[in-house]
N, C-alpha and C positions, 0 to 999 in steps of 0.2 A: 438425435440431439434434441434438446428442449427448445422449441420454437416460440416465438411470440414476444420477443422483447428482452426479457431477463430482468435482473434486479436493478441495474444501473439507471434505466429510464424511470423506474418507480420512485427513485430518490427525488427526482425533479417533479413528479406528478402528485406526490403525497398519497400513494396508494394505501389502501386499508391493510391491516395485519392479516386478515383472513386471506386476501388474494396473494399476499407475499408468502404466507404459510403454504398455500396450495402450490405456488411455483417452486418453493423450496422442496416440497414433497416430491414433485415431478422430477426435479433435477436429481435428488438422491435416489429415487427409484430407477431413473435412467442409468445412473452411475453403477447401482448394484447389478443391473441387468447387463451391463456392458461386459463384465467378466474380464476386465483389464486391470491388473494390480495398480497401475499408476492412476487410473481413473477413480478406483475405490479409495486410494490415498488422498486424492483431491477432494472427494466427497467428505471424508472423515475430517480433513482440515477445515473445510468450509462449515461443517457442522459444529466443529469445536469453536469456530469464530463467530457463531450465530449472534451472541449478544452485541458484538462489535459491528457486525454487519446491520443489525436491526437499529442500532444507534445512528449509523450513517444514514439509513433510509429515513429514519424519523427527523433527523436534524439537517442532513445534507453537509455536515461538517466532518473533517478527518484530520488526522495528524500527519498527512502526507508531507507537508513542508518540512516539519521538524525531522521526520524520518529521513527525508532526502538530504538535509544538512547533516545529520548524523552519519549518513552513508559517505558523504564527501569528506568529512573529518576523518573517518576510519581509513579511507582510501589514501588521503594525503599522509596520514600518520604511518601507514604501511610504506609508502614511497619514501618518506623521509627517515626511515628506520636507521639508516647508516650515519645520520648526523651525530657527531660527538657531543654537541651542545644541546641540552634539552630546550633552552630558550629559543634556539634557532628552530627547533622543530615546532614549538608552540606558535612562534611568529609566522612560520610558513602555513600552519593549519588556519591561523586567524585570518591571514591575508586572503587565503582561497575562499573562505566562507563570508567575506564581507559583501555587502550589497554591490559595491562597484565591481568586484571580481565576478559576480553572478550576472552582471549586465544590467542591473536596475537603474543605475545612474549613468547617463550619458554626459560626460564632461568634454568640454572643447580641448 
């Protein structure tokens, strides 16, 4: 396995592109040498997402919050599939994704 930190700590330290590129090359080489189909698939996925990963390393920002909310909406919509009334389904989805439901607001 590739040792020595990885990409996540680099986002906080502001590492240079050459160092990140070297770590990426080491990781992809390790995946290719592993000979495990799942690891090769992982390497191909990471290589395909390289621009997005580089943007995260450069900025430290991601769309994780919006992706998490979208995941909750889809899950609630699946659970509420049996509702006959579309308004009830929308209301349930909206209630689950509000700040209060996610625990941000603590009311007495």
